ROMARKOL-940689 format. One record per residue (C-alpha): residue number from 1; residue in three letters; chain; z, x, y. Coordinates in nm, 2 decimals. Each point is the difference from the previous one (the first is absolute). Layout:
N
   num   residuo   cadena        z        x        y
   NUM       ALA        A        Z        X        Y
...
//
This chain:
182
   num   residuo   cadena        z        x        y
     1       UNK        A    -2.52     0.40    -0.54
     2       UNK        A    -0.27    -0.17    -0.18
     3       UNK        A    -0.06     0.28    -0.23
     4       UNK        A     0.39     0.04    -0.08
     5       UNK        A     0.02    -0.39    -0.04
     6       UNK        A    -0.31     0.04    -0.23
     7       UNK        A     0.18     0.25    -0.20
     8       UNK        A     0.32    -0.16    -0.02
     9       UNK        A    -0.20    -0.31    -0.17
    10       UNK        A    -0.19     0.25    -0.25
    11       UNK        A     0.33     0.20    -0.10
    12       UNK        A     0.16    -0.34    -0.07
    13       UNK        A    -0.32    -0.11    -0.18
    14       UNK        A     0.03     0.33    -0.20
    15       UNK        A     0.31    -0.03    -0.11
    16       UNK        A    -0.05    -0.35    -0.12
    17       UNK        A    -0.28     0.18    -0.21
    18       UNK        A     0.26     0.24    -0.14
    19       UNK        A     0.27    -0.29    -0.09
    20       UNK        A    -0.29    -0.16    -0.18
    21       UNK        A    -0.11     0.31    -0.21
    22       UNK        A     0.38     0.09    -0.06
    23       UNK        A    -0.01    -0.36    -0.16
    24       UNK        A    -0.29     0.07    -0.20
    25       UNK        A     0.14     0.32    -0.12
    26       UNK        A     0.30    -0.16    -0.10
    27       UNK        A    -0.12    -0.24    -0.20
    28       UNK        A    -0.22     0.19    -0.17
    29       UNK        A     0.27     0.24    -0.10
    30       UNK        A     0.20    -0.29    -0.14
    31       UNK        A    -0.32    -0.11    -0.22
    32       UNK        A     0.00     0.36    -0.10
    33       UNK        A     0.35    -0.04    -0.10
    34       UNK        A    -0.04    -0.32    -0.18
    35       UNK        A    -0.32     0.15    -0.21
    36       UNK        A     0.20     0.30    -0.09
    37       UNK        A     0.27    -0.26    -0.10
    38       UNK        A    -0.22    -0.21    -0.18
    39       UNK        A    -0.17     0.31    -0.22
    40       UNK        A     0.36     0.15    -0.09
    41       UNK        A     0.07    -0.32    -0.12
    42       UNK        A    -0.32    -0.04    -0.17
    43       UNK        A     0.01     0.36    -0.19
    44       UNK        A     0.38     0.03    -0.06
    45       UNK        A     0.12    -0.37     0.02
    46       UNK        A     0.27     0.07     0.23
    47       UNK        A    -0.08    -0.14     0.36
    48       UNK        A    -0.02     0.25     0.27
    49       UNK        A     0.20    -0.03     0.31
    50       UNK        A    -0.20     0.17     0.27
    51       UNK        A    -0.01    -0.18     0.36
    52       UNK        A     0.01     0.08     0.36
    53       UNK        A     0.34    -0.16     0.11
    54       UNK        A     0.00    -0.23     0.27
    55       UNK        A    -0.39     0.00    -0.01
    56       UNK        A    -0.01    -0.35     0.11
    57       UNK        A     0.24     0.01     0.28
    58       UNK        A    -0.17     0.29     0.13
    59       UNK        A    -0.37    -0.17    -0.02
    60       UNK        A     0.17    -0.29     0.19
    61       UNK        A     0.10     0.25     0.28
    62       UNK        A    -0.31     0.15     0.00
    63       UNK        A    -0.17    -0.31     0.00
    64       UNK        A     0.19    -0.14     0.32
    65       UNK        A    -0.02     0.34     0.20
    66       UNK        A    -0.40    -0.02    -0.09
    67       UNK        A    -0.02    -0.35     0.13
    68       UNK        A     0.19     0.06     0.34
    69       UNK        A    -0.16     0.34     0.09
    70       UNK        A    -0.35    -0.19    -0.06
    71       UNK        A     0.09    -0.26     0.26
    72       UNK        A    -0.11     0.20     0.32
    73       UNK        A    -0.32     0.15    -0.16
    74       UNK        A    -0.14    -0.35    -0.15
    75       UNK        A     0.10    -0.17     0.31
    76       UNK        A    -0.19     0.27     0.21
    77       UNK        A    -0.30     0.00    -0.26
    78       UNK        A    -0.04    -0.40     0.08
    79       UNK        A     0.06    -0.05    -0.40
    80       UNK        A     0.35    -0.21     0.02
    81       UNK        A    -0.04    -0.34    -0.07
    82       UNK        A    -0.07    -0.17     0.29
    83       UNK        A    -0.10    -0.41     0.07
    84       UNK        A    -0.29     0.03     0.22
    85       UNK        A    -0.16    -0.37    -0.02
    86       UNK        A     0.14    -0.08     0.33
    87       UNK        A    -0.02     0.32     0.16
    88       UNK        A    -0.36     0.11    -0.12
    89       UNK        A    -0.15    -0.25     0.21
    90       UNK        A     0.20     0.09     0.33
    91       UNK        A    -0.15     0.25     0.24
    92       UNK        A     0.13     0.17     0.32
    93       UNK        A     0.31    -0.09     0.19
    94       UNK        A     0.06    -0.29    -0.26
    95       UNK        A    -0.01     0.26    -0.31
    96       UNK        A     0.21     0.27     0.20
    97       UNK        A     0.26    -0.27     0.06
    98       UNK        A     0.00    -0.12    -0.35
    99       UNK        A     0.01     0.39    -0.11
   100       UNK        A     0.27     0.08     0.25
   101       UNK        A     0.24    -0.29    -0.15
   102       UNK        A    -0.07     0.07    -0.39
   103       UNK        A     0.06     0.37     0.07
   104       UNK        A     0.33    -0.06     0.22
   105       UNK        A     0.16    -0.19    -0.27
   106       UNK        A    -0.11     0.22    -0.25
   107       UNK        A     0.16     0.25     0.21
   108       UNK        A     0.34    -0.13     0.06
   109       UNK        A     0.04    -0.11    -0.35
   110       UNK        A    -0.09     0.33    -0.11
   111       UNK        A     0.22     0.20     0.27
   112       UNK        A     0.29    -0.27    -0.13
   113       UNK        A    -0.05     0.09    -0.35
   114       UNK        A    -0.02     0.38     0.07
   115       UNK        A     0.34    -0.01     0.17
   116       UNK        A     0.17    -0.17    -0.27
   117       UNK        A    -0.16     0.21    -0.26
   118       UNK        A     0.18     0.29     0.19
   119       UNK        A     0.30    -0.16     0.02
   120       UNK        A    -0.05    -0.05    -0.40
   121       UNK        A    -0.06     0.39    -0.06
   122       UNK        A     0.31     0.08     0.23
   123       UNK        A     0.21    -0.23    -0.19
   124       UNK        A    -0.11     0.12    -0.33
   125       UNK        A     0.07     0.36     0.10
   126       UNK        A     0.32    -0.08     0.13
   127       UNK        A     0.12    -0.18    -0.28
   128       UNK        A    -0.18     0.27    -0.26
   129       UNK        A    -0.17    -0.33    -0.18
   130       UNK        A    -0.20     0.14    -0.31
   131       UNK        A    -0.25    -0.20    -0.23
   132       UNK        A     0.12    -0.12    -0.34
   133       UNK        A    -0.23     0.18    -0.22
   134       UNK        A     0.05     0.26    -0.22
   135       UNK        A    -0.05     0.27     0.25
   136       UNK        A     0.17    -0.11     0.29
   137       UNK        A    -0.18     0.01     0.33
   138       UNK        A     0.16     0.00     0.34
   139       UNK        A    -0.16    -0.35     0.15
   140       UNK        A    -0.04     0.19     0.33
   141       UNK        A    -0.29     0.20    -0.12
   142       UNK        A    -0.24    -0.27    -0.10
   143       UNK        A     0.13    -0.25     0.28
   144       UNK        A    -0.13     0.29     0.25
   145       UNK        A    -0.32     0.00    -0.14
   146       UNK        A     0.00    -0.38     0.10
   147       UNK        A     0.13     0.05     0.32
   148       UNK        A    -0.23     0.23     0.08
   149       UNK        A    -0.27    -0.16    -0.08
   150       UNK        A     0.09    -0.30     0.21
   151       UNK        A     0.03     0.24     0.31
   152       UNK        A    -0.33     0.12    -0.07
   153       UNK        A    -0.12    -0.34    -0.01
   154       UNK        A     0.17    -0.12     0.28
   155       UNK        A    -0.17     0.30     0.21
   156       UNK        A    -0.31    -0.10    -0.12
   157       UNK        A     0.07    -0.38     0.12
   158       UNK        A     0.12     0.14     0.31
   159       UNK        A    -0.35     0.22     0.05
   160       UNK        A    -0.19    -0.33    -0.10
   161       UNK        A     0.17    -0.18     0.28
   162       UNK        A    -0.06     0.22     0.26
   163       UNK        A    -0.37     0.07    -0.10
   164       UNK        A    -0.06    -0.39     0.02
   165       UNK        A     0.18     0.02     0.36
   166       UNK        A    -0.24     0.24     0.09
   167       UNK        A    -0.28    -0.24    -0.10
   168       UNK        A    -0.08     0.09    -0.37
   169       UNK        A    -0.17    -0.30    -0.18
   170       UNK        A     0.24     0.05    -0.29
   171       UNK        A     0.32     0.13    -0.11
   172       UNK        A    -0.12     0.22    -0.29
   173       UNK        A    -0.26     0.29    -0.05
   174       UNK        A    -0.25    -0.19    -0.20
   175       UNK        A    -0.34    -0.07     0.15
   176       UNK        A    -0.03    -0.40     0.13
   177       UNK        A    -0.22    -0.17    -0.28
   178       UNK        A    -0.05    -0.27     0.17
   179       UNK        A    -0.18     0.22     0.28
   180       UNK        A    -0.15     0.22    -0.24
   181       UNK        A    -0.21    -0.27    -0.18
   182       UNK        A     0.17     0.06    -0.32
//
């Protein structure tokens, strides 16, 4: 089970990286179009009209997908921003209680958001909602990435909650800096 969960988190993080790369490629392509337009304008006196249609909208979709797909992997890696001022000085049962409370609150909130994001995806599917850009995109497609990222994050939080219940000192995979002397 551990390998399957770690594989899920790794796949989700890989999708986040893929969408970041897609943003980079799209922006570079648009920059290339802008350079071509400038060169055409400079050499002919007539402005070029090369562009990537709806590139800003697609970049926004890709950014949202990347952000949500990265949630589980970054949480498991311990790289989410956490407020450790209080909890770093706690040890033993006190630390576990605070960790359980924090993860439980995050789990409930993320499960709630996941449920309603799925509702939004289904509603967009049902009503055939389209994006307003030059290239209309069914909104359920980019919304699905957000919903899937939230679901994987919810699974990661449930995984962390169970780990802390079983005796783990902290909810994520990062080594405890207070214990390692760093």
